[in-house]
Every structure is written in structure tokens, then in C-alpha cells.
LUMDRENLO-782967 format. One record per residue (C-alpha): residue number from 0; residue in three letters; z, y, x. Coordinates in Angstrom, 3 decimals, decimal comma. Example, Ala and Ser with C-alpha at 12.3 -4.5 7.8 and 13.67 -1.06 7.14 Angstrom:
<pts>
 mido lumlo        w        v        u
    0   ALA    7,800   -4,500   12,300
    1   SER    7,140   -1,060   13,670
</pts>
This chain:
<pts>
 mido lumlo        w        v        u
    0   UNK  -35,532    3,224   -7,689
    1   UNK  -32,685    2,248  -10,435
    2   UNK  -29,252    4,004  -10,218
    3   UNK  -26,029    3,198  -11,809
    4   UNK  -26,724    6,075  -14,210
    5   UNK  -29,460    3,875  -15,428
    6   UNK  -27,240    0,903  -16,454
    7   UNK  -25,284    0,579  -19,570
    8   UNK  -22,108    1,221  -17,670
    9   UNK  -18,992    2,197  -19,397
   10   UNK  -18,862    5,627  -20,330
   11   UNK  -15,301    6,133  -18,473
   12   UNK  -16,730    4,712  -15,151
   13   UNK  -19,489    7,215  -14,871
   14   UNK  -19,484    9,732  -12,428
   15   UNK  -16,775    8,037  -10,522
   16   UNK  -16,665    7,174   -6,724
   17   UNK  -15,528    3,322   -5,428
   18   UNK  -12,454    3,586   -2,910
   19   UNK  -12,964    3,544    0,728
   20   UNK  -12,817    5,336    3,985
   21   UNK  -15,386    5,494    6,841
   22   UNK  -15,791    2,646    8,651
   23   UNK  -17,377    4,139   11,892
   24   UNK  -17,655    2,724   15,502
   25   UNK  -15,645    5,212   17,430
   26   UNK  -13,092    4,719   20,435
   27   UNK   -9,997    5,627   18,292
   28   UNK   -9,637    4,471   14,321
   29   UNK   -6,620    6,045   13,059
   30   UNK   -7,807    5,994    9,599
   31   UNK   -6,702    3,238    7,289
   32   UNK   -3,278    2,545    8,274
   33   UNK   -4,217   -0,708    9,980
   34   UNK   -1,742   -2,015   12,627
   35   UNK   -3,497   -1,452   15,695
   36   UNK   -1,626   -4,171   17,558
   37   UNK   -3,840   -7,334   17,391
   38   UNK   -2,400  -10,792   16,343
   39   UNK   -0,447  -12,402   19,547
   40   UNK   -2,086  -15,356   21,244
   41   UNK    0,510  -18,092   19,735
   42   UNK    0,036  -16,428   16,790
   43   UNK   -3,343  -17,060   16,575
   44   UNK   -2,630  -20,555   17,817
   45   UNK   -0,726  -21,388   14,714
   46   UNK   -2,779  -19,969   12,278
   47   UNK   -5,527  -21,836   13,769
   48   UNK   -3,926  -25,066   13,286
   49   UNK   -2,801  -24,445    9,656
   50   UNK   -6,209  -23,508    8,845
   51   UNK   -7,711  -26,424   10,592
   52   UNK   -5,474  -28,771    8,402
   53   UNK   -6,965  -27,544    5,131
   54   UNK  -10,731  -27,786    6,335
   55   UNK  -10,994  -31,463    5,224
   56   UNK   -9,727  -31,174    1,892
   57   UNK  -12,106  -28,036    1,135
   58   UNK  -13,840  -30,144   -1,613
   59   UNK  -10,633  -29,807   -3,584
   60   UNK   -9,507  -26,684   -5,240
   61   UNK   -6,229  -25,045   -3,852
   62   UNK   -3,008  -24,913   -5,159
   63   UNK   -3,505  -22,289   -8,229
   64   UNK    0,151  -21,009   -8,404
   65   UNK    0,529  -21,029   -4,529
   66   UNK    4,171  -22,547   -5,108
   67   UNK    4,689  -23,125   -0,934
   68   UNK    3,443  -19,637    0,125
   69   UNK    5,666  -17,928   -2,591
   70   UNK    8,557  -20,206   -1,540
   71   UNK    7,936  -18,686    2,047
   72   UNK    7,688  -15,282    0,867
   73   UNK   10,994  -15,206   -1,194
   74   UNK   12,773  -16,411    1,757
   75   UNK   11,435  -13,400    3,836
   76   UNK   12,153  -11,008    1,325
   77   UNK   15,808  -12,545    0,874
   78   UNK   17,913  -10,500   -2,095
   79   UNK   18,734  -13,904   -3,441
   80   UNK   15,009  -14,323   -4,487
   81   UNK   13,395  -17,462   -5,184
   82   UNK    9,994  -18,826   -5,757
   83   UNK   10,094  -17,935   -9,427
   84   UNK   10,508  -14,390   -8,690
   85   UNK    7,465  -13,716   -6,339
   86   UNK    3,572  -13,960   -6,995
   87   UNK    1,130  -13,720   -4,461
   88   UNK   -2,652  -12,509   -4,468
   89   UNK   -5,538  -11,080   -2,552
   90   UNK   -3,714   -7,721   -1,433
   91   UNK   -1,309   -5,947   -3,265
   92   UNK   -4,255   -4,081   -5,028
   93   UNK   -5,148   -7,274   -6,822
   94   UNK   -1,776   -7,731   -7,769
   95   UNK   -1,208   -4,431   -9,275
   96   UNK   -4,527   -5,016  -10,945
   97   UNK   -3,118   -8,068  -12,625
   98   UNK    0,186   -6,007  -13,676
   99   UNK   -2,280   -3,556  -15,282
  100   UNK   -4,283   -6,188  -17,021
  101   UNK   -0,965   -7,871  -18,345
  102   UNK    0,968   -4,607  -19,393
  103   UNK   -1,729   -1,817  -19,754
  104   UNK   -5,478   -2,112  -21,102
  105   UNK   -7,218   -0,230  -24,073
  106   UNK   -4,526    1,894  -26,057
  107   UNK   -2,154    1,928  -23,082
  108   UNK   -0,933    4,435  -20,396
  109   UNK   -0,079    4,307  -16,671
  110   UNK    1,352    7,283  -14,994
  111   UNK    2,097    8,023  -11,321
  112   UNK    2,996   11,097   -9,389
  113   UNK    0,584   12,488   -7,146
  114   UNK   -0,608   13,004   -4,451
  115   UNK   -0,204    9,376   -4,107
  116   UNK   -2,470    6,055   -3,344
  117   UNK   -5,832    7,072   -5,009
  118   UNK   -6,604    3,437   -5,991
  119   UNK   -3,725    3,408   -8,527
  120   UNK   -5,922    5,526  -10,965
  121   UNK   -9,235    3,163   -9,744
  122   UNK   -7,344    0,079  -10,856
  123   UNK   -6,267    1,700  -14,114
  124   UNK   -9,628    2,622  -15,149
  125   UNK  -11,085   -0,773  -14,389
  126   UNK   -8,519   -2,079  -16,937
  127   UNK   -9,327    0,363  -19,468
  128   UNK   -5,879    1,979  -19,158
  129   UNK   -5,716    5,772  -19,606
  130   UNK   -3,871    7,062  -16,100
  131   UNK   -1,833   10,149  -16,682
  132   UNK   -1,752   12,120  -13,364
  133   UNK    1,480   13,676  -12,785
  134   UNK    2,317   15,931   -9,829
  135   UNK    4,960   16,096   -6,937
  136   UNK    6,695   19,362   -5,794
  137   UNK    4,508   21,743   -3,623
  138   UNK    6,487   20,269   -0,760
  139   UNK    5,340   16,885   -1,827
  140   UNK    8,874   15,430   -2,913
  141   UNK    9,806   14,149   -6,479
  142   UNK   13,297   14,644   -8,199
  143   UNK   14,996   12,827  -10,730
  144   UNK   14,620   15,688  -12,966
  145   UNK   10,974   16,178  -12,571
  146   UNK   10,610   12,660  -12,690
  147   UNK   12,386   12,066  -16,107
  148   UNK   10,739   15,100  -17,722
  149   UNK    7,527   13,371  -17,265
  150   UNK    7,994   10,236  -18,583
  151   UNK    9,956   11,633  -21,887
  152   UNK    6,487   13,243  -22,548
  153   UNK    4,179   10,960  -21,866
  154   UNK    6,058    7,783  -22,642
  155   UNK    3,579    5,403  -20,521
  156   UNK    3,518    1,954  -20,412
  157   UNK    3,506    1,375  -16,584
  158   UNK    5,122    4,029  -13,976
  159   UNK    3,776    3,804  -10,402
  160   UNK    6,065    5,091   -7,825
  161   UNK    5,135    4,765   -3,999
  162   UNK    8,034    4,258   -1,590
  163   UNK    7,144    5,299    1,288
  164   UNK    4,393    7,177   -1,051
  165   UNK    1,063    7,462    0,546
  166   UNK   -0,654    9,711    1,828
  167   UNK    2,579   11,698    2,125
  168   UNK    4,693    8,854    4,005
  169   UNK    8,156    9,708    2,620
  170   UNK   10,183    7,365    1,139
  171   UNK   11,674    8,455   -2,690
  172   UNK   15,200    9,264   -2,859
  173   UNK   17,007    6,069   -4,594
  174   UNK   18,225    8,582   -7,499
  175   UNK   14,393    8,892   -8,500
  176   UNK   13,936    5,135   -9,071
  177   UNK   17,280    5,103  -10,807
  178   UNK   16,256    8,049  -13,279
  179   UNK   13,037    6,585  -13,714
  180   UNK   14,720    2,934  -14,840
  181   UNK   16,989    4,707  -16,815
  182   UNK   14,539    6,179  -19,536
  183   UNK   11,244    3,972  -18,649
  184   UNK   10,310    2,225  -21,719
  185   UNK    7,399    0,240  -20,100
  186   UNK    7,413   -1,511  -16,738
  187   UNK    8,339    0,134  -13,677
  188   UNK    6,299   -0,723  -10,190
  189   UNK    7,352    0,574   -7,076
  190   UNK    4,640    0,213   -3,954
  191   UNK    6,724   -0,654   -1,053
  192   UNK    3,501   -1,533    0,770
  193   UNK    4,940    0,361    3,877
  194   UNK    8,264   -0,177    3,555
  195   UNK    9,123   -2,317    7,019
  196   UNK    8,055    1,056    8,675
  197   UNK   10,980    3,004    6,838
  198   UNK   13,346    4,916    8,565
  199   UNK   17,239    2,960    8,810
  200   UNK   19,145    3,029    6,047
  201   UNK   16,548    3,401    3,698
  202   UNK   16,923    0,910    0,659
  203   UNK   14,397   -1,286   -1,184
  204   UNK   13,897   -1,134   -4,587
  205   UNK   14,596   -4,898   -4,206
  206   UNK   18,156   -4,373   -4,532
  207   UNK   17,688   -2,858   -8,101
  208   UNK   15,859   -5,919   -9,471
  209   UNK   18,772   -8,327  -10,900
  210   UNK   19,834   -5,715  -13,364
  211   UNK   16,080   -4,457  -14,386
  212   UNK   13,795   -7,116  -15,808
  213   UNK   11,136   -4,422  -16,194
  214   UNK   11,063   -3,768  -12,289
  215   UNK    8,399   -4,905  -10,074
  216   UNK    8,196   -4,452   -6,201
  217   UNK    5,164   -4,825   -4,779
  218   UNK    4,430   -5,580   -0,972
  219   UNK    1,848   -6,413    1,663
  220   UNK    0,997   -8,321    4,364
  221   UNK   -1,751   -5,848    5,786
  222   UNK    0,403   -3,284    7,416
  223   UNK    3,458   -4,257    9,343
  224   UNK    2,391   -8,096    9,602
  225   UNK   -1,067   -7,116   10,788
  226   UNK   -2,488   -9,395    8,353
  227   UNK   -5,277   -6,532    6,870
  228   UNK   -8,089   -9,243    7,367
  229   UNK   -6,226  -12,100    5,784
  230   UNK   -5,697  -10,211    2,460
  231   UNK   -2,423  -11,015    0,896
  232   UNK   -0,125   -8,866   -1,098
  233   UNK    2,707   -9,925   -3,271
  234   UNK    5,149   -8,798   -5,853
  235   UNK    8,946   -9,661   -6,568
  236   UNK   10,171   -9,150  -10,134
  237   UNK   11,972  -11,042  -12,899
  238   UNK   10,295  -14,615  -13,333
  239   UNK    9,237  -13,251  -16,556
  240   UNK    6,806  -11,120  -15,245
  241   UNK    5,368  -13,834  -13,081
  242   UNK    5,027  -15,682  -16,052
  243   UNK    2,965  -12,645  -17,614
  244   UNK    0,604  -11,979  -14,662
  245   UNK   -0,640  -15,835  -14,462
  246   UNK   -1,811  -15,385  -17,844
  247   UNK   -4,596  -12,753  -16,438
  248   UNK   -5,028  -14,521  -13,027
  249   UNK   -7,995  -15,985  -12,141
  250   UNK   -7,850  -19,557  -11,559
  251   UNK   -7,494  -20,560   -8,096
  252   UNK   -7,746  -17,083   -6,756
  253   UNK   -6,291  -17,734   -3,461
  254   UNK   -7,926  -20,030   -1,285
  255   UNK   -6,337  -22,870    0,612
  256   UNK   -7,375  -21,172    3,823
  257   UNK   -5,832  -18,056    2,599
  258   UNK   -2,352  -19,698    1,718
  259   UNK   -2,214  -21,627    4,785
  260   UNK   -3,085  -18,495    7,039
  261   UNK   -0,581  -16,550    5,144
  262   UNK    1,976  -19,051    5,419
  263   UNK    1,628  -19,379    9,144
  264   UNK    1,678  -15,601    9,690
  265   UNK    5,009  -15,636    7,459
  266   UNK    6,429  -18,416    9,465
  267   UNK    5,499  -16,359   12,775
  268   UNK    7,109  -12,983   11,437
  269   UNK    9,411  -12,144   14,365
  270   UNK    6,077  -12,199   16,712
  271   UNK    4,387  -10,176   14,157
  272   UNK    6,792   -7,679   13,028
  273   UNK    7,815   -7,066   16,838
  274   UNK    4,950   -4,304   16,582
  275   UNK    6,601   -2,446   14,159
  276   UNK    9,216   -0,535   16,479
  277   UNK    6,468    0,479   18,679
  278   UNK    4,530    1,739   15,742
  279   UNK    7,619    3,429   14,501
  280   UNK    7,918    5,194   17,900
  281   UNK    4,475    6,378   17,943
  282   UNK    4,875    7,671   14,343
  283   UNK    7,822   10,033   15,164
  284   UNK    6,007   10,666   18,654
  285   UNK    3,683   12,113   16,581
  286   UNK    5,749   14,003   13,972
  287   UNK    7,979   15,612   16,926
  288   UNK    4,932   16,902   19,005
  289   UNK    3,309   18,337   16,325
  290   UNK    6,384   20,096   14,803
  291   UNK    7,035   21,254   18,619
  292   UNK    3,463   22,739   18,518
  293   UNK    4,378   24,452   15,103
  294   UNK    2,410   22,311   12,856
  295   UNK    3,696   21,487    9,419
  296   UNK    4,334   17,687    8,837
  297   UNK    5,950   15,810    6,019
  298   UNK    8,583   13,298    6,849
  299   UNK    7,278    9,902    7,315
  300   UNK    8,846    6,660    6,615
  301   UNK    5,464    4,934    7,157
  302   UNK    2,938    4,031    9,877
  303   UNK    1,136    7,174    9,329
  304   UNK    1,924   10,935    9,082
  305   UNK    0,420   13,291    6,986
  306   UNK   -0,114   16,923    8,735
  307   UNK   -1,567   20,470    7,871
  308   UNK   -4,851   21,080    9,095
  309   UNK   -5,716   24,507    7,936
  310   UNK   -7,663   26,098    5,569
  311   UNK  -10,765   23,539    5,540
  312   UNK   -9,633   20,256    6,328
  313   UNK  -13,102   18,891    6,487
  314   UNK  -14,058   21,106    9,830
  315   UNK  -11,027   19,532   11,351
  316   UNK  -11,751   15,957   10,368
  317   UNK  -14,748   16,259   12,118
  318   UNK  -13,518   18,176   15,078
  319   UNK  -11,559   14,834   15,925
  320   UNK  -14,231   12,855   15,040
  321   UNK  -16,624   14,817   17,752
  322   UNK  -13,860   13,902   20,073
  323   UNK  -13,824   10,051   19,519
  324   UNK  -10,711   10,197   16,985
  325   UNK  -11,190    8,951   13,268
  326   UNK   -8,435    9,805   10,903
  327   UNK   -8,184   10,434    7,396
  328   UNK   -9,110   12,823    4,845
  329   UNK   -7,519   11,994    1,910
  330   UNK   -8,838   14,836   -0,273
  331   UNK   -5,618   16,903    0,000
  332   UNK   -6,797   20,592    0,397
  333   UNK   -5,414   21,718    3,995
  334   UNK   -3,926   18,236    5,105
  335   UNK   -5,014   15,476    7,200
  336   UNK   -3,621   12,129    7,734
  337   UNK   -3,396   10,207   10,807
  338   UNK   -2,305    6,102   11,151
  339   UNK    0,474    5,765   14,334
  340   UNK   -1,538    3,773   16,936
  341   UNK   -0,914    1,994   20,201
  342   UNK    0,456    4,614   22,688
  343   UNK   -2,869    4,896   24,533
  344   UNK   -4,506    5,636   20,784
  345   UNK   -1,605    8,122   20,074
  346   UNK   -2,262    9,937   23,352
  347   UNK   -5,894   10,215   22,423
  348   UNK   -5,090   11,983   18,984
  349   UNK   -2,521   14,167   20,665
  350   UNK   -4,385   15,357   23,250
  351   UNK   -7,175   16,231   20,819
  352   UNK   -4,778   18,007   18,262
  353   UNK   -3,632   20,004   21,179
  354   UNK   -7,240   21,377   21,369
  355   UNK   -8,097   21,630   17,797
  356   UNK   -5,147   22,624   16,233
  357   UNK   -4,141   25,171   18,430
</pts>
């Protein structure tokens, strides 16, 4: 039987594993940071109407520049952004891949601060960009001084910052982003996939865009909007950055159906984002309950919580699964991550946690 190793695959891809999380049929799935609340019926009806209106013209290519969708997204983001500042693609992963294609590649480097989103180094590898894995503090924090030291040492072509960070959940102190922008010689990408869940008073890097033409902020509709199955991510940046990624994007990369569904979802944002506060409530419930039981927990501005599981997190992960609760082993020794779900799902997790972590 032929295996990948039998094929003339690139040497730098040999031995690597694809990104992914277990998709198991269990009662409580809290491992992929999805929004646990179903799309409301009224929103389903509006999306269905928008998609239906596109069906007769499927013999035609979609708007390859997705102008109407980008206009709607700019309106949602605010901060004085216009269509020219926004670009959209199939999830924020594709947006970030396009940025690496445009500003990275062979002979160039990208740097990130781990533990962080494990897809970033895989995207770098796929585009032939050398990945530099800098580290956060032992408590998962990142100080301006530590960040600047890494940039001055490596001079990367792209810097990846996650705020809130995945898998730790904590938003960056604005001083870190300011410090990075002050010394970066290349592009600075701030991944704000979970920003809608941030605690009150947390500033967005969108505020910094007017004075930093090499800053890019990426967002997604997968989390707060509950649109994970729709696959829609986007960036906000200087218009020149949008021009640059259009040099590498595939033609007609967003289908007419995706654009129509996403526009309908953005138009119904009040209904979709209504679940955000409920999710934050369950997130904070997880944090406070685990801490009251003596469990070490990272501060979270996201829709998930990272908690200390003990010496062997794989055994603990299996113990949760045996109780019908699927959470995430992100490969961080001694720690596990759980998505904040509905009240019922959160209760199931906390009940299991009381049995397992005690």
C-alpha cells in the first residue's frame, strides 16, 4: 500500500501531521471552539432566501472581489474602515495563507509566540516560509520586552500575534502590540478570531490601523457568529495590503452561495451575536468553578478555557471522553482546553471535572 513517504513529497513536509481535532459522536462536544448555539430560525430563513436568490445564476462566476460582502464587513467592524480596507476568504486560515503567500515564501521567515494557534506554523510550511517558534513566559504571558528581543534577534518578515490567544485564551496587553509595531521590519498580523468574546475594556488592534500600514487584523465568522460551517474569514488592513493579497488569491475563491449566506448572516448580526453573552457567562462559570476547586486556570477572553489537568493530560482527556465529554488535548503537557458551551453542556463538563480533577 502506497504511503505519503513513497511519494516525491517535499522534504520539509515529510513526517508532519495535518491539522485537526477528533470528530467523535459523543453527547457533549467541547473541543473545537464552535458556537454551541444553533442558528436561530429567523436567521436560517433569511440565509435561505439569500442563497435561493443565487441559485438560478450558478452558471455564472461569482464576484471574484466580493465587493458587497466586504462592504458589509467593513460596516460591521466600524473604526472608519471601508471596502478597500477589508478582504474576505474561506475562513481566516485562508486569509492568513494568502498573507504568507504574498509576504512570506522561500527565503523569508515568520515568527510566532507559543503556545499559540498550531495552524500558523503549518500555513508557513505550506507556503515555504521558515517558521520561528518563539516562546511565551511559563505562565503563558508575553511582555513587550520579551517580544521585542525576539524580533530584534530574528528580524522576521511576518510576525503572528494572537489576541485572544489560542489555546491559552488571554488577550494581549496593548503595550505588546505597540512594542512589536515599533520594531517590526515586516508585516505584523494580529489574529482576533475570538475578539467578540473579550472581557469589557479589551481594545482591538483595529484601533491601530490608521498609523500602521504593515499591520493586519484577521477575524472570523466561525466563532461568535456561529457560522463555522459557512467558512468565512476576513482581514482589515491598509488598502495596499488588500491589493497585495489579490495577487495570490485563487480566482473566484468565494462562491456566490458563500457570499450570499455570509452577507445575510452579517445583516442578522444582532440575532447571531446575542449568544455571545451567554457563552461568556458559561466561560466565566468554568473559570470560577475550577478555581474554587483549586484547579489552575488561565485567564480567558475567548469562548474556551485552558486548565491544568495534571501530569498526564492524555489520561485525563480520556477520562472526560469516557464520561461523554469531548474536550481538546492541544499537546501542551499537563493542560487541556474546553470550549464554553450551553449551560447544559457546561454543567456536564463541570460534573465530570469534579469527579476527575479531584
